C-alpha positions, -999 to 999 in steps of 0.1 A, spaced: -404 733 -515 -438 736 -529 -451 713 -558 -468 729 -581 -468 708 -613 -466 673 -627 -456 667 -665 -468 635 -682 -454 631 -712 -472 618 -740 -474 601 -782 -502 631 -784 -507 667 -762 -539 678 -782 -558 644 -772 -548 640 -733 -547 682 -730 -582 677 -743 -592 646 -721 -581 659 -693 -595 695 -702 -633 681 -702 -621 655 -671 -621 690 -649 -639 719 -667 -608 737 -670 -592 754 -702 -557 747 -720 -525 765 -721 -513 758 -757 -476 767 -755 -465 751 -781 -474 715 -802 -451 696 -778 -463 713 -748 -494 721 -732 -511 731 -692 -539 720 -672 -545 748 -646 -559 741 -610 -557 762 -583 -533 745 -566 -512 727 -593 -508 725 -630 -508 693 -652 -480 699 -676 -488 675 -705 -451 670 -728 -446 653 -762 -418 628 -767 -399 655 -790 -396 672 -752 -377 643 -737 -343 646 -756 -342 677 -740 -338 662 -698 -320 635 -711 -327 607 -744 -353 581 -726 -355 596 -696 -394 594 -698 -414 572 -723 -454 578 -730 -483 559 -719 -462 535 -694 -472 546 -658 -472 516 -638 -467 534 -603 -478 572 -600 -520 582 -592 -529 618 -607 -556 621 -583 -581 655 -584 -598 666 -554 -634 669 -562 -669 679 -550 -692 643 -554 -678 616 -567 -706 596 -577 -718 627 -598 -686 628 -612 -691 595 -623 -728 598 -636 -713 624 -655 -685 607 -670 -703 574 -676 -710 589 -714 -673 590 -726 -647 574 -702 -631 543 -718 -619 531 -692 -633 528 -651 -611 509 -628 -626 510 -599 -665 520 -594 -669 549 -566 -658 531 -529 -648 550 -497 -614 543 -485 -600 531 -450 -584 564 -451 -614 589 -451 -615 599 -489 -643 585 -516 -630 580 -544 -636 567 -583 -604 553 -602 -601 558 -640 -574 556 -671 -568 583 -694 -559 577 -728 -526 570 -724 -534 546 -694 -525 568 -667 -540 569 -631 -570 590 -621 -584 593 -587 -611 615 -590 -618 616 -546 -639 642 -518 -631 631 -484 -660 622 -460 -653 615 -425 -645 643 -406 -601 636 -400 -606 639 -440 -628 667 -446 -603 683 -422 -572 674 -439 -587 690 -474 -600 722 -462 -582 747 -478 -584 734 -511 -604 747 -534 -628 728 -557 
C-alpha cells in the first residue's frame, strides 16, 4: 500500500487550489469546478468541493473543520520560505523552529484554517530519513 493523495474538502476549490499552487510553486490540474489537484513528485494534494461529499456519504466530511491533521511539505530552507511567505500568508502559527526530532519547521494555516508544516531536516538522522525525497 502506498499513500499517494490527501484530499481537503472546501467551500472554495479555486481559492484553496490557488493558495497551494502559490505555496509550493506547482500548477493546478482543475479537473472540474468541484475538484482540483496540486501534484508534487511524491504525492497529490486533492481539493474537493463540498458538492462532492455526497459521493462518499452525506455528512462524511466538513470543510474548514480540521483539528487533527497537519499537511507537511519538505523544503530546502525553512527560513527562506518564511521570508518569502511573510508578505502574503495570513496566519503563521509558529515561526521557524528546530524540533526535537531533527526537523526545522514553519507552521502556518491555509485559507480554510488547515495546519500546514513546511520543514527541512537539519540533523544527520533526519537528513538520512528524508534523503529519498525530492525537494
